[in-house]
C-alpha positions as CSV (number, residue, x, y, z in Angstrom):
1,M,-5.3,3.6,0.6
2,G,-6.9,4.3,4.0
3,S,-6.9,0.6,4.9
4,E,-3.2,0.3,4.0
5,L,-2.2,3.3,6.2
6,Q,-4.3,1.9,9.0
7,V,-2.6,-1.4,8.9
8,K,0.9,0.3,8.8
9,Y,-0.1,2.5,11.7
10,Q,-1.2,-0.6,13.7
11,K,2.0,-2.4,13.0
12,L,4.1,0.7,14.2
13,A,1.9,0.9,17.3
14,Q,2.6,-2.7,18.1
15,E,6.3,-2.3,17.6
16,Y,6.4,0.7,19.8
17,A,4.4,-1.1,22.5
18,K,6.9,-4.0,22.4
19,V,9.8,-1.6,22.9
20,E,7.9,0.1,25.7
21,L,7.3,-3.2,27.4
22,R,11.0,-4.2,27.1
23,T,12.0,-0.9,28.7
24,K,9.6,-1.2,31.6
25,D,10.6,-4.9,32.1
26,Q,14.3,-3.8,32.3
27,A,13.4,-1.1,34.9
28,L,11.4,-3.7,36.9
29,R,14.3,-6.1,36.9
30,K,16.6,-3.3,38.0
31,H,14.3,-2.4,40.9
32,A,14.1,-6.1,41.9
33,Q,17.9,-6.4,41.9
34,E,18.2,-3.2,44.0
35,N,15.5,-4.6,46.4
36,E,17.5,-7.9,46.8
37,S,20.7,-5.9,47.4
38,L,18.9,-3.8,50.1
39,S,17.5,-6.9,51.7
40,F,20.9,-8.5,51.9
41,R,22.4,-5.3,53.3
42,N,19.6,-5.1,55.8
43,Q,20.2,-8.7,57.0
44,Q,23.9,-7.9,57.5
45,L,23.1,-4.8,59.5
46,S,20.6,-6.6,61.6
47,K,23.2,-9.2,62.4
48,R,25.7,-6.5,63.2
49,V,23.2,-4.7,65.4
50,S,22.4,-7.9,67.3
51,T,26.1,-8.6,67.8
52,L,26.7,-5.0,69.0
53,Q,23.8,-5.3,71.4
54,D,25.2,-8.5,72.8
55,D,28.7,-7.0,73.1
56,L,27.3,-3.9,74.8
57,E,25.4,-5.9,77.3
58,S,28.5,-8.0,78.1
59,S,30.6,-4.8,78.4
60,A,28.1,-3.1,80.6
61,K,28.0,-6.0,83.0
62,G,31.8,-6.2,83.3
63,K,32.6,-2.5,83.2
64,K,30.0,-0.7,85.2
65,K,31.1,2.8,86.2
66,K,28.8,4.8,88.2
67,D,28.9,8.5,88.9
68,H,27.1,10.4,91.6
69,G,23.6,9.7,90.0
70,G,24.4,6.1,89.4
71,M,24.2,6.4,85.6
72,L,26.3,4.4,83.2
73,L,29.0,6.2,81.3
74,P,28.7,6.2,77.4
75,D,31.3,4.3,75.5
76,V,32.3,3.8,71.9
77,Q,30.2,0.7,71.4
78,G,27.0,2.6,72.3
79,E,27.7,5.3,69.7
80,E,28.4,2.6,67.1
81,L,25.2,0.9,68.0
82,A,23.2,4.0,67.6
83,A,24.7,4.7,64.2
84,K,23.9,1.2,63.0
85,I,20.3,1.5,64.2
86,A,19.9,4.8,62.4
87,E,21.4,3.3,59.2
88,N,19.1,0.3,59.5
89,E,16.1,2.5,59.8
90,Q,17.1,4.4,56.6
91,L,17.5,1.1,54.8
92,H,14.0,0.0,55.9
93,S,12.6,3.2,54.6
94,K,14.3,2.9,51.3
95,M,13.2,-0.7,50.9
96,F,9.6,0.3,51.5
97,E,9.8,3.0,48.9
98,M,11.4,0.6,46.4
99,N,8.7,-2.0,47.0
100,Q,6.0,0.7,46.4
101,K,7.5,1.7,43.1
102,S,7.9,-1.9,42.1
103,Q,4.3,-2.8,42.8
104,K,3.1,0.3,40.9
105,L,5.2,-0.5,37.9
106,T,4.1,-4.1,37.9
107,A,0.4,-3.0,37.9
108,Q,1.1,-0.6,35.0
109,L,2.8,-3.3,33.0
110,K,-0.1,-5.7,33.6
111,D,-2.6,-3.1,32.4
112,R,-0.5,-2.3,29.4
113,I,-0.1,-6.0,28.5
114,A,-3.9,-6.5,28.7
115,T,-4.5,-3.5,26.4
116,L,-2.0,-4.7,23.9
117,E,-3.4,-8.2,23.8
118,Q,-6.8,-6.7,23.1
119,E,-5.4,-4.5,20.3
120,V,-3.7,-7.5,18.8
121,A,-7.0,-9.5,18.9
122,N,-8.8,-6.6,17.2
123,N,-6.2,-6.2,14.5
124,D,-6.2,-10.0,13.8
125,A,-10.0,-9.8,13.5
126,L,-9.8,-6.8,11.1
127,I,-7.2,-8.4,8.9
128,S,-9.2,-11.6,8.7
129,E,-12.3,-9.7,7.7
130,I,-10.4,-7.7,5.0
131,N,-8.9,-11.0,3.6
132,K,-12.4,-12.5,3.6
133,E,-13.9,-9.5,1.8
134,S,-11.1,-9.4,-0.8
135,T,-11.4,-13.1,-1.5
136,L,-15.2,-12.8,-1.9
137,R,-14.8,-9.8,-4.3
138,Y,-12.2,-11.7,-6.3
139,E,-14.5,-14.7,-6.7
140,Q,-17.4,-12.5,-7.8
141,V,-15.2,-10.8,-10.4
142,E,-14.0,-14.1,-11.7
143,E,-17.6,-15.4,-12.0
144,E,-18.6,-12.2,-13.8
145,K,-15.7,-12.6,-16.2
146,I,-16.7,-16.2,-17.0
147,V,-20.2,-15.1,-17.7
148,L,-19.0,-12.2,-19.9
149,I,-16.6,-14.4,-21.9
150,A,-19.5,-16.9,-22.5
151,K,-21.7,-14.1,-23.8
152,V,-18.9,-12.8,-26.0
153,E,-18.3,-16.3,-27.5
154,K,-22.0,-16.8,-28.1
155,L,-22.5,-13.4,-29.8
156,T,-19.3,-14.0,-31.9
157,E,-20.8,-17.3,-33.1
158,E,-24.1,-15.6,-33.9
159,L,-22.1,-13.0,-35.9
160,K,-20.3,-15.6,-37.9
161,Q,-23.6,-17.4,-38.7
162,S,-25.2,-14.1,-39.7
163,R,-22.4,-13.4,-42.1
164,M,-22.7,-16.8,-43.6
165,M,-26.4,-16.2,-44.3
166,T,-25.8,-13.0,-46.3
167,P,-26.8,-13.7,-49.9
168,T,-24.3,-13.4,-52.8
169,V,-25.7,-11.5,-55.8
170,R,-24.7,-13.0,-59.2
171,T,-24.8,-11.2,-62.6
172,D,-27.5,-12.7,-64.8
173,T,-28.5,-11.3,-68.3
174,T,-31.2,-13.8,-69.2
175,P,-34.6,-12.3,-70.2
176,Q,-36.2,-13.7,-67.1
177,S,-33.6,-12.2,-64.9
178,I,-34.0,-8.9,-66.6
179,K,-37.7,-9.1,-66.3
180,D,-37.5,-9.9,-62.6
181,K,-34.7,-7.3,-62.0
182,D,-36.8,-5.1,-59.8
183,V,-38.1,-7.9,-57.7
184,L,-34.6,-9.5,-57.2
185,S,-33.1,-6.1,-56.3
186,L,-35.8,-5.5,-53.8
187,N,-35.5,-8.9,-52.2
188,V,-31.7,-8.8,-52.0
189,S,-31.8,-5.3,-50.7
190,N,-34.3,-6.3,-47.9
191,I,-32.3,-9.5,-47.0
192,G,-29.0,-7.5,-47.0
193,K,-30.5,-4.9,-44.8
194,G,-31.9,-7.5,-42.4
195,A,-28.5,-9.2,-42.1
196,D,-26.7,-5.9,-41.6
197,S,-29.1,-5.0,-39.0
198,K,-28.6,-8.3,-37.1
199,Q,-24.8,-7.9,-37.4
200,S,-25.0,-4.4,-36.0
201,V,-27.0,-5.6,-33.1
202,V,-24.6,-8.4,-32.4
203,L,-21.6,-6.1,-32.7
204,N,-23.1,-3.6,-30.4
205,A,-23.9,-6.3,-27.8
206,V,-20.3,-7.6,-28.0
207,K,-18.9,-4.1,-27.7
208,G,-21.1,-3.5,-24.6
209,L,-20.0,-6.7,-22.9
210,V,-16.4,-6.0,-23.6
211,M,-16.7,-2.4,-22.2
212,E,-18.5,-3.7,-19.2
213,F,-15.8,-6.3,-18.5
214,L,-13.1,-3.6,-19.0
215,D,-14.9,-1.3,-16.6
216,H,-14.8,-4.0,-13.9
217,L,-11.0,-4.5,-14.1
218,P,-9.9,-1.0,-12.9
219,S,-12.2,-1.0,-9.9
220,F,-11.2,-4.4,-8.8
221,S,-7.5,-3.6,-9.3
222,S,-8.0,-0.4,-7.2
223,Y,-9.8,-2.4,-4.6
224,L,-6.9,-5.0,-4.4
225,Q,-4.4,-2.1,-4.0
226,Q,-6.3,-0.6,-1.2
227,V,-6.6,-4.0,0.6
228,F,-3.0,-5.2,0.1
């Protein structure tokens, strides 16, 4: 019973591990998609920042306005450029964080896969050993059954022969038979007792073998129930 529960528990653990792996794999794919989306957005922002910088340089060259200190006046393009740069920095930070999470999750999945592979290998070895032991036990019981059946057949044959050798007492009223009455009674009695004694021995031996064989069946049946 304990082996059966252990096998069921191992199967449930394997199913749970598969579900867990699928969940983590989906999360990893989601992170990868988000990472790709962020990378694409970052490329767009980089191009936009480069374009704004070029436009700002062109505008600064064509529209220089100096005050008393000779400093350039801020314009709308400069503010937009600063906003884009700040947004780009935020995206870079978020991408770095996503990459860290993705690497950590990948490492956890690899470790979990290695552990599950080892558990599967151990379970396969255990099941193989149980099957081997049950097969060996079954073969042993079959051999014992054959031996017991042969012994029962032999003793049954001996019992039949013993019964056939039992003398038959006939009624005889001749003088000689009357004269030898005591001797014949003694001989028949002794022979009968010897035959009965041999029959009793044979019957007891047969009974013992049958009981021994029956004793083996429940234990083997119980063993098979525990294994399978």
